[in-house]
Structures are given as structure tokens and as C-alpha cells.
C-alpha positions as CSV (number, residue, x, y, z in Angstrom):
1,M,-0.1,-0.3,0.0
2,D,1.4,3.6,-1.4
3,Q,1.0,6.1,1.7
4,K,2.0,9.5,0.8
5,C,2.5,11.9,3.5
6,H,1.3,15.4,4.2
7,P,4.2,18.0,3.1
8,Y,3.9,19.8,6.6
9,G,2.8,16.6,8.6
10,G,6.1,16.9,10.0
11,V,6.0,20.4,11.2
12,L,2.5,19.5,12.9
13,V,3.7,17.0,14.9
14,I,6.7,18.9,16.0
15,L,5.1,21.6,16.8
16,T,2.2,19.7,18.5
17,A,5.2,17.9,20.9
18,L,6.4,21.3,21.9
19,S,3.3,22.6,22.8
20,L,2.4,19.8,24.9
21,L,6.1,19.6,26.6
22,A,5.6,24.0,27.3
23,G,2.9,22.9,29.8
24,C,5.1,20.6,31.8
25,G,8.1,23.1,32.5
26,P,8.1,25.6,35.8
27,S,5.5,28.2,35.9
28,S,6.1,31.3,34.6
29,Q,3.4,32.6,36.8
30,P,4.5,35.4,39.6
31,A,4.4,33.9,42.9
32,T,2.2,36.3,44.3
33,E,-0.9,34.7,41.9
34,S,-0.8,31.0,43.6
35,V,0.0,32.2,46.7
36,E,-3.5,35.0,46.7
37,E,-5.6,32.1,45.5
38,R,-4.8,30.1,48.5
39,A,-4.9,32.8,50.7
40,Q,-8.3,34.1,49.5
41,A,-9.4,30.3,49.0
42,R,-8.8,29.9,52.8
43,W,-10.3,33.1,54.0
44,D,-13.3,32.2,52.0
45,Y,-13.7,28.8,54.1
46,M,-12.7,31.1,57.3
47,V,-16.3,33.6,56.5
48,A,-18.0,30.3,55.7
49,R,-17.4,29.2,59.1
50,D,-15.9,25.8,57.8
51,F,-12.9,25.4,60.2
52,Q,-11.9,22.0,58.9
53,S,-11.6,22.9,55.1
54,A,-9.5,26.3,56.3
55,Y,-7.1,24.3,58.8
56,E,-5.8,22.3,55.6
57,Y,-4.4,25.9,54.3
58,Y,-2.1,26.2,57.4
59,S,1.6,24.8,57.5
60,P,2.4,21.8,58.4
61,G,4.2,22.9,61.5
62,Y,1.7,24.6,62.7
63,R,-0.7,21.2,61.9
64,E,1.5,19.1,64.0
65,T,1.3,21.5,67.3
66,V,-2.3,22.5,66.8
67,S,-4.8,19.6,66.2
68,L,-7.7,20.6,64.2
69,A,-10.4,19.7,67.0
70,N,-8.5,22.9,69.2
71,F,-8.4,24.9,66.2
72,S,-12.2,24.7,65.3
73,V,-12.8,25.4,68.9
74,D,-10.6,28.5,68.8
75,M,-12.2,30.1,65.7
76,A,-15.9,29.1,66.8
77,N,-15.2,30.9,70.0
78,L,-13.5,34.4,68.4
79,P,-15.9,37.2,69.2
80,V,-16.1,37.8,65.8
81,V,-18.1,36.9,63.3
82,W,-16.5,37.2,59.9
83,V,-18.9,38.4,57.1
84,S,-16.3,39.0,54.3
85,A,-12.6,38.9,53.0
86,E,-10.6,39.8,50.3
87,V,-6.9,39.3,49.8
88,A,-5.6,43.3,49.1
89,E,-2.2,43.1,48.1
90,A,0.7,40.6,48.0
91,E,4.6,41.3,48.5
92,C,7.1,38.3,47.9
93,E,10.2,38.7,49.4
94,S,11.4,35.7,47.7
95,Q,9.8,33.0,45.4
96,D,9.1,30.9,48.6
97,R,7.8,33.8,51.4
98,C,5.2,36.3,50.9
99,N,3.4,38.6,53.0
100,L,0.0,39.2,52.3
101,V,-2.8,41.8,53.4
102,A,-6.3,40.9,53.4
103,E,-9.5,43.3,54.2
104,V,-11.7,41.5,56.5
105,T,-14.9,42.7,57.3
106,Y,-16.7,41.2,60.1
107,R,-18.7,42.1,62.9
108,V,-19.1,41.3,66.7
109,P,-22.3,39.5,67.9
110,G,-21.8,39.6,71.6
111,G,-21.5,43.3,71.5
112,P,-24.2,45.9,73.0
113,T,-27.3,46.8,70.9
114,G,-26.9,48.7,67.6
115,I,-23.0,47.7,68.1
116,N,-23.2,44.2,67.4
117,E,-24.9,44.4,63.8
118,M,-22.4,46.9,62.7
119,R,-19.9,46.1,60.3
120,M,-16.2,46.6,60.6
121,T,-13.3,46.0,58.3
122,R,-9.8,46.0,59.4
123,K,-6.6,44.7,57.1
124,I,-4.7,41.6,58.5
125,E,-1.1,40.7,57.7
126,E,-0.2,37.3,57.1
127,L,2.6,35.1,56.0
128,W,2.5,32.7,53.5
129,L,5.8,30.5,53.0
130,R,6.0,28.1,50.0
131,L,7.6,24.5,51.3
132,E,7.9,21.5,48.8
133,G,6.0,23.8,45.8
134,E,2.6,24.3,48.2
135,W,2.0,27.7,49.6
136,W,0.7,27.4,53.7
137,L,-0.2,29.7,56.0
138,S,2.7,30.4,58.5
139,P,0.4,32.1,61.9
140,E,2.4,33.7,64.7
141,Y,2.2,32.2,67.8
């Protein structure tokens, strides 16, 4: 059986292979992009009061010293309720260390009448570290 090759067939095969390989290399995204996404996801869980999911974003060292049960109790007993949170800025000192600022809106449900429904916003600074390719919140003790 006589087969004829398309004149550009070899070039198409090479271009396809190169495009597939390009997706396997190190990311060219700035370090702040993925850390901001992880930080926002953690805050989204905190606002939703899903402390079990939020706990998974804390550094392995923190999770070795603070159990999920203790973390969940501590978070549930805070005198504030988070209403919303948005990661506002990130400044990375290196590819593996970033300082983030989140603007967090909260209310104080146990406060005096009128104040207990007021919404207040403050900036919270966080340190995030990349360990073995993954970003983790490193809380201050």
C-alpha cells in the first residue's frame, strides 16, 4: 500500500509535541498569583465557618502542634464573626515567602445593641511560605 505524507505533517507533529511539553515546565506565573488564590480560598472557608477546610491551609508545622479539634474550637469561640474577606495585596520577599494583606469585614455579635450588627473592616497581615511547591499560612504564635 502506497502512503503519501502531508508536506507539513512532520512540522505539525513537532509543533504539537512542543506545545505539550511547554505545559510541563516550571510555571512562569509570578509567585504572588498562586499564593493569593490559596490565601483567598482559606479566607472564603473562614467566612463560611468551614474551619476543617480552612485548617488544611495552615503550615504542616502548625498542624503538628495544633489539632484540628482545638483549631475549630478556637475559631468558633472568637468574639467576632467574619462577614467577608478579600486578599488585597501581596509582597513577596522571595519565590518562597510572601506577606499578604487581607481586608476583612466582621461584626461582633455579643456587643451592645446596635453595635452587634455594625460591620467593621480591618487589614490583617499574613505570612505565607512555599514548602515543597505548596503555599502554607504560617501563623504567628
